[in-house]
C-alpha positions in Angstrom: 0.0 0.0 0.0 2.4 2.7 -1.3 -0.4 5.1 -2.3 -3.2 6.7 -0.4 -6.4 4.6 -0.2 -10.0 5.5 0.6 -10.8 4.9 4.2 -14.2 3.5 3.2 -12.4 0.8 1.2 -10.6 -0.6 4.2 -13.7 -0.1 6.4 -15.7 -2.1 3.9 -13.2 -5.0 4.2 -13.4 -4.7 8.0 -17.2 -4.8 7.9 -16.9 -8.2 6.2 -14.7 -9.3 9.0 -17.1 -8.1 11.7 -19.8 -10.1 9.9 -17.9 -13.3 10.5 -17.3 -12.4 14.2 -21.0 -11.5 14.7 -22.3 -14.7 13.1 -24.4 -12.8 10.7 -24.6 -13.3 6.9 -21.6 -12.2 4.9 -22.1 -8.6 3.7 -24.7 -7.8 6.3 -22.6 -4.7 7.3 -22.6 -3.5 3.7 -26.3 -4.0 3.4 -27.0 -2.1 6.7 -24.8 0.7 5.4 -26.8 1.1 2.2 -30.1 1.1 3.9 -28.9 3.4 6.7 -27.4 5.8 4.2 -30.7 5.9 2.3 -32.7 6.5 5.5 -30.4 9.4 6.5 -31.0 11.0 3.1 -34.7 10.5 3.3 -34.7 12.1 6.8 -32.6 14.9 5.5 -30.2 14.8 8.4 -27.0 17.0 8.3 -23.8 15.9 6.6 -22.0 15.2 9.8 -24.8 12.9 11.0 -24.9 11.2 7.6 -21.2 10.5 7.8 -21.6 9.1 11.3 -24.5 6.9 10.1 -22.4 5.6 7.2 -19.4 4.6 9.2 -21.3 3.2 12.2 -23.5 1.1 9.9 -20.4 -0.5 8.4 -18.8 -1.1 11.8 -21.8 -1.8 13.9 -20.1 -5.0 15.2 -16.6 -3.6 15.7 -16.7 -4.6 19.4 -18.0 -8.1 18.7 -14.7 -9.8 19.6 -14.3 -8.0 22.9 -15.9 -10.7 25.0 -15.5 -13.6 22.6 -13.6 -15.9 25.0 -16.0 -15.1 27.9 -19.1 -15.7 25.8 -17.7 -18.9 24.5 -17.1 -20.0 28.1 -20.6 -19.1 29.2 -22.6 -20.1 26.1 -20.4 -22.6 24.2 -20.2 -20.6 21.0 -19.6 -16.9 21.0 -20.3 -16.5 17.3 -23.7 -18.2 17.6 -24.5 -16.1 20.6 -23.6 -12.8 18.8 -25.9 -13.9 16.0 -28.8 -14.4 18.4 -28.2 -11.1 20.2 -28.7 -9.3 17.0 -32.4 -10.3 16.9 -33.2 -11.0 20.5 -35.7 -8.5 21.9 -36.4 -8.6 25.7 -38.6 -5.6 25.3 -41.2 -7.7 23.5 -42.9 -9.6 26.4 -45.4 -11.3 24.0 -42.6 -12.8 22.0 -40.1 -13.6 24.7 -41.2 -17.2 25.1 -40.7 -17.9 21.4 -37.3 -16.3 21.4 -36.3 -18.2 24.5 -37.5 -21.4 22.9 -35.1 -20.8 20.0 -32.2 -19.4 22.0 -29.1 -21.6 22.3 -30.4 -24.1 19.7 -26.8 -24.5 18.6 -26.1 -26.7 21.7 -29.0 -29.2 21.5 -32.3 -29.2 23.4 -31.0 -30.2 26.9 -28.0 -27.9 26.9 -30.1 -25.1 25.3 -32.3 -24.9 28.4 -29.2 -24.6 30.7 -27.8 -21.8 28.5 -31.1 -20.0 28.3 -31.3 -20.0 32.1 -27.7 -18.7 32.2 -28.5 -16.0 29.7 -31.5 -14.8 31.8 -29.1 -14.6 34.8 -26.0 -13.2 33.3 -27.4 -10.5 31.0 -29.2 -8.5 33.8 -26.2 -9.0 36.1 -23.4 -8.1 33.7 -25.0 -6.5 30.7 -24.0 -3.0 31.7 -20.3 -3.7 32.2 -20.0 -5.9 29.2 -21.7 -3.4 26.8 -19.6 -0.6 28.3 -16.4 -2.6 27.6 -17.5 -3.4 24.0 -18.2 0.3 23.3 -14.8 1.2 24.8 -13.1 -1.2 22.4 -15.1 0.0 19.5 -14.2 3.6 20.3 -10.5 2.7 20.6 -10.4 0.9 17.3 -12.5 3.6 15.7 -10.0 6.3 16.7 -7.1 4.1 15.3 -9.1 3.8 12.0 -9.4 7.6 11.9 -13.2 7.9 12.5 -14.6 11.3 13.4 -15.8 11.9 16.9 -19.4 11.9 15.7 -19.0 8.4 14.3 -17.4 7.2 17.5 -20.2 8.7 19.6 -22.7 6.9 17.5 -20.8 3.6 17.8 -21.0 4.1 21.5 -24.8 3.7 21.3 -25.2 0.6 19.2 -26.5 -1.4 22.3 -29.0 1.3 23.4 -32.7 1.2 22.8 -35.3 4.0 22.0 -37.3 2.9 25.1 -34.3 3.3 27.4 -33.9 -0.4 28.2 -30.5 -0.7 26.4 -26.9 -0.5 27.5 -24.6 1.0 28.7 -26.3 4.4 29.4 -30.0 3.5 29.3 -30.5 6.4 27.0 -33.9 7.0 25.6 -35.7 8.9 22.8 -33.9 12.0 21.6 -31.1 11.5 24.1 -29.8 9.0 21.5 -27.9 10.4 18.6 -30.0 10.4 15.4 -27.2 8.4 13.8 -27.6 5.5 16.3 -31.4 5.5 15.9 -31.1 5.3 12.1 -28.6 2.4 12.3 -30.8 0.5 14.7 -33.7 0.6 12.2 -31.6 -0.2 9.2 -30.0 -3.2 10.9 -33.3 -4.8 12.0 -34.7 -4.2 8.5 -31.7 -5.9 6.9 -31.7 -8.9 9.3 -35.4 -9.4 8.6 -34.9 -8.9 4.9 -32.6 -11.9 4.9 -35.4 -14.0 6.4 -38.4 -12.9 4.3 -37.7 -10.0 2.0 -39.2 -6.5 2.0 -42.4 -7.6 3.7 -40.6 -9.2 6.6 -38.4 -6.1 7.0 -41.5 -3.8 7.2 -43.1 -6.1 9.8 -40.0 -6.3 12.0 -39.4 -2.6 11.9 -43.0 -1.6 12.7 -43.3 -4.3 15.4 -40.3 -2.8 17.3 -41.3 0.8 16.8 -41.5 2.6 20.2 -39.5 -0.2 21.9 -36.1 -0.9 20.5 -36.6 1.5 17.6 -37.5 5.1 17.0 -41.2 5.2 15.8 -40.7 8.2 13.6 -37.7 6.6 11.7 -39.6 3.4 11.5 -42.5 5.2 9.8 -40.1 6.8 7.3 -38.7 3.4 6.5 -42.1 1.8 6.1 -43.2 4.6 3.8 -40.1 4.2 1.6 -39.2 0.6 2.1 -39.2 -0.4 -1.5 -36.7 2.4 -2.5 -34.6 1.9 0.6 -34.2 -1.8 0.1 -33.6 -1.6 -3.7 -29.8 -1.1 -3.4 -29.6 -4.5 -1.8 -30.0 -6.0 -5.3 -26.8 -4.4 -6.5 -24.4 -7.0 -8.1 -21.5 -5.7 -6.1 -22.5 -4.5 -2.6 -19.0 -3.3 -1.7 -18.9 -1.1 -4.8 -22.4 0.1 -4.0 -21.5 0.9 -0.4 -18.4 2.8 -1.5 -20.6 4.8 -3.9 -22.9 5.8 -1.0 -20.1 7.4 1.1 -21.0 11.0 2.0 -18.5 13.6 1.0 -15.7 14.3 1.5 -14.2 10.9 0.8 -11.4 10.4 3.3 -8.1 9.1 2.1 -5.4 7.5 4.3 -1.8 8.5 3.5 0.8 5.7 3.1 2.5 6.5 6.4 -0.8 5.7 8.3 -1.5 2.4 6.5 0.2 0.2 9.1 -1.7 1.9 11.9 -5.0 1.1 10.2 -3.8 -2.5 9.7 -3.1 -2.7 13.5 -6.8 -2.1 14.2 -7.5 -5.3 12.1 -4.9 -7.2 14.1 -6.2 -6.1 17.4 -9.8 -7.0 16.4 -8.7 -10.5 15.3 -6.4 -11.2 18.3 -9.2 -10.5 20.8 -10.7 -13.8 19.7 -8.6 -15.8 22.1 -7.2 -15.4 25.5 -3.8 -16.7 24.3 -3.8 -14.8 21.0 -3.5 -11.2 22.3 -0.7 -9.4 20.5 0.1 -12.4 18.3 -0.3 -10.6 15.0 1.8 -7.7 16.0 4.5 -10.1 17.3 4.6 -11.9 14.0 4.7 -8.6 12.1 7.7 -7.4 14.1 9.6 -10.7 13.5 8.7 -11.1 9.9 9.4 -7.4 9.1 12.9 -7.6 10.7 13.6 -11.0 9.1 12.7 -9.5 5.7 15.2 -6.7 6.3 17.9 -9.2 7.3 17.1 -11.2 4.1 17.8 -8.2 1.9 14.2 -7.5 0.9 13.6 -4.0 -0.6 11.7 -1.5 1.6 8.3 -2.0 -0.2 8.6 -5.8 0.2 9.4 -5.4 3.9 6.3 -3.3 4.4 4.2 -5.9 2.6 5.4 -8.7 4.8 4.7 -6.7 8.0 1.3 -5.5 6.9 0.4 -9.1 5.8 1.3 -10.3 9.2 -1.1 -7.8 10.8 -3.9 -8.9 8.5 -3.2 -12.7 8.3 -5.7 -13.7 11.0 -8.7 -11.6 10.3 -10.5 -14.7 9.2 -10.1 -16.3 12.6 -12.9 -14.2 14.0 -15.4 -16.4 12.3 -14.3 -19.4 14.4 -15.7 -19.7 17.9 -13.3 -18.7 20.7 -14.2 -22.1 22.3 -11.9 -23.6 19.7 -9.1 -21.1 20.0 -9.1 -21.4 23.8 -9.5 -25.1 24.1 -6.7 -27.0 25.9 -7.7 -30.4 24.6 -7.0 -31.7 21.1 -9.4 -30.7 18.4 -11.6 -33.1 16.6 -11.9 -33.4 12.7 -14.8 -31.0 12.5 -13.2 -28.3 14.6 -10.0 -28.7 12.6 -11.9 -28.0 9.4 -13.3 -24.8 11.0 -9.7 -23.8 11.9 -8.4 -24.5 8.4 -11.1 -22.2 7.0 -9.9 -19.1 8.8 -7.1 -18.4 6.3 -9.6 -18.9 3.4 -11.8 -16.2 4.9 -8.7 -13.9 5.2 -8.0 -14.3 1.6 -11.6 -13.8 0.5 -11.9 -10.6 2.4 -8.6 -9.2 1.2 -9.5 -10.0 -2.4 -12.7 -8.0 -2.1 -10.9 -4.8 -1.2 -8.8 -3.0 -3.8 -6.6 -1.3 -1.3 -5.3 -4.6 0.0 -5.8 -7.0 -2.9 -2.1 -7.2 -3.5 -1.7 -8.8 -0.1 -4.3 -11.5 -0.7 -1.7 -14.2 -1.8 0.7 -13.4 1.0 -1.3 -12.8 4.2 -3.3 -16.0 4.2 -0.2 -18.2 3.4 1.1 -18.3 7.0 -0.2 -21.8 7.5 1.1 -23.2 4.2 4.1 -25.6 4.3 6.8 -26.5 1.8 5.7 -30.2 1.7 2.1 -29.3 0.9 0.8 -30.3 4.3 -0.4 -26.8 5.2 -3.7 -25.0 4.6 -5.8 -23.6 3.0 -4.4 -23.9 -0.5 -2.1 -26.8 0.2 0.7 -25.0 -1.7 4.2 -26.5 -1.7 7.8 -25.8 -2.5 8.3 -23.6 -5.5 4.7 -22.2 -5.2 5.7 -20.3 -2.0 7.5 -17.0 -2.3 10.3 -15.9 0.0 7.8 -13.5 1.7 5.4 -16.3 2.3 8.1 -18.5 3.7 9.2 -15.8 6.1 5.6 -15.3 7.3 5.3 -19.0 8.0 8.5 -19.1 10.0 7.6 -16.0 11.9 4.1 -17.3 12.7 5.5 -20.6 14.1 8.3 -19.0 16.1 6.0 -16.3 17.6 3.5 -19.0 18.5 6.1 -21.1 20.2 7.3 -18.2 22.3 3.8 -17.4 23.4 1.6 -19.4 25.9 -1.1 -21.5 24.5 -4.1 -23.3 26.2 -2.3 -26.6 26.2 1.2 -25.4 27.1 3.4 -22.7 28.5 5.5 -20.5 26.3 8.9 -21.8 25.2 12.0 -19.7 25.7 13.6 -18.4 22.5 16.4 -20.9 22.4 14.1 -23.8 22.9 11.7 -22.4 20.3 14.7 -22.1 17.9 15.5 -25.7 18.4 11.9 -26.8 17.9 11.5 -24.7 14.7 14.7 -26.3 13.3 12.9 -29.7 13.5 10.3 -28.2 11.1 13.1 -27.4 8.7 14.5 -31.0 9.0 11.0 -32.4 8.3 10.8 -30.3 5.1 7.9 -28.1 6.2 9.7 -24.7 6.8 12.4 -23.0 4.8 15.9 -23.0 6.3 16.8 -19.5 5.2 13.5 -18.1 6.4 13.8 -19.8 9.8 17.4 -18.5 10.2 16.3 -15.0 9.4 13.4 -15.1 11.9 15.5 -16.6 14.7 18.1 -13.9 14.1 15.3 -11.3 14.0 14.3 -12.5 17.5 17.6 -11.5 18.9 19.3 -14.9 18.9 22.4 -15.8 17.0 21.5 -18.6 14.6 23.9 -20.7 12.7 23.3 -20.0 9.1 23.4 -22.9 6.7 26.8 -23.5 5.1 26.2 -23.6 1.3 28.6 -24.9 -1.3 30.9 -22.5 -3.2 30.2 -19.8 -0.5 26.7 -19.1 -1.8 24.6 -16.9 0.4 21.1 -17.8 1.6 19.6 -15.5 -0.9 21.7 -16.8 -3.8 20.6 -20.3 -2.9 17.0 -19.2 -3.0 17.6 -17.6 -6.5 19.4 -20.7 -7.7 16.6 -23.0 -6.6 14.0 -21.0 -8.5 16.4 -20.6 -11.5 16.9 -24.4 -11.6 13.1 -24.8 -12.2 13.4 -22.9 -15.4 11.8 -19.6 -14.4 12.7 -16.4 -16.1 14.3 -13.4 -14.3 10.9 -11.7 -14.1 9.3 -14.8 -12.7 12.1 -15.2 -10.2 11.6 -11.6 -9.1 7.9 -12.3 -8.6 8.4 -15.5 -6.6 11.1 -14.0 -4.3 9.5 -10.5 -4.0 12.6 -8.9 -5.5 13.2 -6.4 -8.3 14.4 -7.7 -11.6 17.6 -5.7 -11.1 18.3 -7.4 -7.8 17.6 -10.8 -9.3 20.1 -10.0 -12.1 22.7 -9.0 -9.6 22.2 -12.3 -7.6 22.3 -14.4 -10.8 25.6 -12.9 -11.9 27.1 -13.7 -8.5 25.7 -17.3 -8.6 27.0 -18.0 -12.1 30.4 -16.7 -11.1 30.6 -18.7 -7.9 29.4 -22.0 -9.4 31.4 -21.5 -12.6 28.3 -22.2 -14.7 26.8 -19.9 -17.3 23.4 -21.5 -18.2 20.2 -22.4 -16.5 20.7 -26.0 -17.3 24.2 -25.9 -15.9 22.9 -24.2 -12.8 20.2 -26.9 -12.4 22.9 -29.7 -12.6 24.9 -27.9 -9.9 21.8 -27.6 -7.7 21.0 -31.3 -8.1 24.6 -32.5 -7.5 24.9 -30.4 -4.3 21.5 -31.4 -2.9 20.0 -27.9 -3.2 16.9 -29.2 -4.8 14.2 -30.0 -3.9 14.0 -26.9 -1.8 12.8 -28.9 1.2 16.3 -30.4 1.6 17.6 -29.9 5.2 20.4 -27.4 4.8 
């Protein structure tokens, strides 16, 4: 990200991430944004309020990972609970029994009754403090993302209700910002629309008028429902949402990109008690290792930023899995393996970070093809991807996990070397990461005094790739590749690709998984 990007682009990507964490349908945030933006225009609110509505609607669930571990402990599945909380309405006595009957269905009939009783006990006792903490996290992340004070104030009221029975302030009526009241209506309309189209949306909104929702805004929605819901048929909802952004369109300069990415990392790392700070830890290791490996400045930035974004897909997996000390079964492992897929899917949707989509989700790939989610192997993995993999493993080893204490750096270095021996991690990448951690690490001794980078180039060269392709694989400039190739040919006394391939074979440098 070496150019300014629109803030709305990155917030659109983040809204997709919050959809995963909140257990709602993918693109729910984009849909809420479109309906809320239309409502704000129909109500003719001021520009500042329209902007607050737009950004709050996108990021309505920005605090959804705040209590993920606690909710998983209390209710078995925090993602399922978040989904239920979006539609649960304790202010509707006539419908409470039906809601209770459905509540906690994810855990089976017998367990559901226990969880329902717990919900009835815990929400009144802890709702205030939990909602206050969620709003605090949303505000902190909102400031890091560069949101205006008006948007942050509106985010602070996403758990409030028009009748004053919400959290954390118990605000009622006009004491709530108009932005929050609009977003409340838009969200319920969108959630009902998923279930039964425009008719269901109108019924839900009118039914909750005067309780959870502002009756005047509900009336405006009902009178204009067809037009307000029409944008939901757009073929590309992200493009439609970007087009709905009120002026001026905010752009984030390159020197602030990493700070925005840190908000993504924080949001993702809140998903587990043992994951806090993991993404930033990996970013620091991988970025320094890239520098030690001779990466150009732009490539170092890409590696660091990718590390900050690599785990955004994990928010769609229950914290009950991330926090579990016992071995995972096959079904839960499949859920874990999907988190990198979701990371890639989200990044590919956003133009500002599309170029990181191949790199960021590759941290669980392995040279022997045993990793996930693509099952890539050997030559398919770039030098940047290999560094990210090594940094992720080393960082995880030196952090506590539910099933073990943290290893000291020297023990972690010994353990990660076994992954090199097994052909799963790259020797040069591991060496650079261990060195980046502050330890001295014995670099591999290569034939003919080749350096680690020259061996990387030789291995790719031996496969028959062109200079341009070598540059793409190793995240180097063509000029740097040419410089390395000249040195390689000089050191091995060969002057053709075929000759270089023979030298690599004879010296055990290929396949790339060889333990050197």
